[in-house]
SEKOLGU-418279 format. One record per residue (C-alpha): residue number from 0; residue in three letters; chain; x negated, y negated, z. Coordinates in steps of 0.2 Angstrom, whole numbers, plus 5000, padded with zeros to 4 digits. Layout:
N
num,residuo,cadena,x,y,z
NUM,ALA,A,X,Y,Z .
...
END
This chain:
122
num,residuo,cadena,x,y,z
0,MET,A,5124,5019,4853 .
1,LEU,A,5122,5010,4869 .
2,LEU,A,5117,5025,4879 .
3,PRO,A,5098,5023,4876 .
4,LEU,A,5099,5005,4880 .
5,LEU,A,5108,5008,4896 .
6,LEU,A,5097,5022,4901 .
7,LEU,A,5082,5011,4898 .
8,MET,A,5089,4997,4909 .
9,LEU,A,5093,5010,4922 .
10,ASP,A,5075,5016,4922 .
11,GLY,A,5069,4998,4923 .
12,VAL,A,5080,4995,4939 .
13,LEU,A,5075,5011,4946 .
14,GLU,A,5056,5008,4944 .
15,PHE,A,5057,4990,4950 .
16,GLY,A,5066,4996,4966 .
17,LEU,A,5052,5009,4968 .
18,VAL,A,5038,4996,4966 .
19,LEU,A,5047,4985,4979 .
20,HIS,A,5049,5000,4991 .
21,ASN,A,5030,5005,4989 .
22,GLN,A,5025,4987,4992 .
23,SER,A,5035,4987,5008 .
24,VAL,A,5027,5003,5013 .
25,LEU,A,5010,4997,5010 .
26,THR,A,5014,4981,5020 .
27,SER,A,5020,4991,5035 .
28,ALA,A,5005,5003,5034 .
29,THR,A,4992,4989,5034 .
30,SER,A,5001,4980,5048 .
31,MET,A,5002,4996,5059 .
32,ALA,A,4984,4999,5056 .
33,ALA,A,4979,4981,5060 .
34,ARG,A,4990,4981,5076 .
35,ALA,A,4982,4998,5081 .
36,GLY,A,4965,4991,5079 .
37,MET,A,4969,4975,5089 .
38,ALA,A,4979,4984,5103 .
39,GLN,A,4965,4997,5107 .
40,GLY,A,4955,4992,5122 .
41,LYS,A,4937,4996,5124 .
42,PRO,A,4930,5004,5114 .
43,LYS,A,4939,4997,5098 .
44,LEU,A,4944,5009,5084 .
45,THR,A,4931,5012,5071 .
46,HIS,A,4934,5007,5052 .
47,ALA,A,4937,5026,5048 .
48,GLU,A,4951,5027,5062 .
49,ILE,A,4960,5012,5056 .
50,THR,A,4959,5018,5038 .
51,ALA,A,4966,5034,5043 .
52,ILE,A,4981,5026,5052 .
53,ALA,A,4985,5016,5036 .
54,VAL,A,4983,5031,5024 .
55,ASN,A,4993,5042,5035 .
56,ALA,A,5007,5029,5038 .
57,SER,A,5009,5026,5019 .
58,GLN,A,5005,5043,5011 .
59,ASP,A,5021,5051,5015 .
60,ALA,A,5032,5036,5012 .
61,LEU,A,5026,5031,4995 .
62,ILE,A,5038,5036,4981 .
63,SER,A,5032,5039,4963 .
64,LEU,A,5039,5048,4949 .
65,HIS,A,5022,5056,4946 .
66,ALA,A,5010,5064,4958 .
67,THR,A,5004,5051,4970 .
68,GLN,A,4987,5048,4976 .
69,ALA,A,4982,5040,4992 .
70,PRO,A,4980,5021,4993 .
71,SER,A,4963,5014,4994 .
72,VAL,A,4961,5005,5011 .
73,THR,A,4947,4994,5016 .
74,VAL,A,4944,4987,5034 .
75,VAL,A,4934,4971,5037 .
76,GLN,A,4930,4968,5056 .
77,ALA,A,4917,4959,5065 .
78,SER,A,4903,4970,5072 .
79,ASP,A,4908,4964,5089 .
80,PRO,A,4927,4961,5090 .
81,THR,A,4929,4947,5102 .
82,TYR,A,4942,4934,5105 .
83,LEU,A,4948,4926,5089 .
84,THR,A,4938,4936,5077 .
85,PRO,A,4949,4943,5063 .
86,LEU,A,4952,4961,5058 .
87,GLN,A,4957,4963,5040 .
88,VAL,A,4966,4978,5033 .
89,SER,A,4968,4979,5014 .
90,ALA,A,4977,4992,5004 .
91,SER,A,4978,4995,4985 .
92,TYR,A,4989,5007,4976 .
93,THR,A,4992,5010,4957 .
94,PHE,A,5011,5014,4953 .
95,LYS,A,5014,5026,4939 .
96,GLY,A,5032,5025,4933 .
97,LEU,A,5043,5036,4921 .
98,LEU,A,5049,5028,4905 .
99,ILE,A,5044,5010,4906 .
100,GLY,A,5029,5014,4918 .
101,GLY,A,5024,5028,4906 .
102,LEU,A,5024,5017,4891 .
103,LEU,A,5014,5004,4901 .
104,GLY,A,5002,5018,4906 .
105,VAL,A,4999,5023,4888 .
106,PHE,A,4992,5005,4886 .
107,GLN,A,4983,5007,4903 .
108,ILE,A,4993,4993,4911 .
109,ASN,A,4999,5001,4927 .
110,PRO,A,5005,4989,4941 .
111,THR,A,4993,4989,4955 .
112,LEU,A,5000,4984,4972 .
113,ASN,A,4988,4975,4984 .
114,VAL,A,4992,4971,5002 .
115,THR,A,4981,4962,5015 .
116,THR,A,4985,4960,5033 .
117,VAL,A,4974,4949,5045 .
118,MET,A,4976,4949,5064 .
119,TYR,A,4965,4941,5077 .
120,ASN,A,4958,4948,5093 .
121,GLU,A,4967,4941,5108 .
END
């Protein structure tokens, strides 16, 4: 009688852990992309190159119980990156779970993970 309840609790713990892992992966990927955009000398990396770094860093490390899609990445940078101008890299990813996440997906309430990293030109 307790088996369904225990399985549901196990699924909840598993999915919560996966959400935390994916949040960490996105944070690391945006940080890596922003650092690459800052560290590059003249000429600075383009928005497309910075986006590619973030997507490549996160794509293989994201874990989902369903087919994963690439996170959407946006880059905001001054047209002339000079001293103390910010570079902002943001990523958004929709997590789709198995049992609990699947039930939430039926009601179209999938958790969306949003991460933003801001670094300043030195």
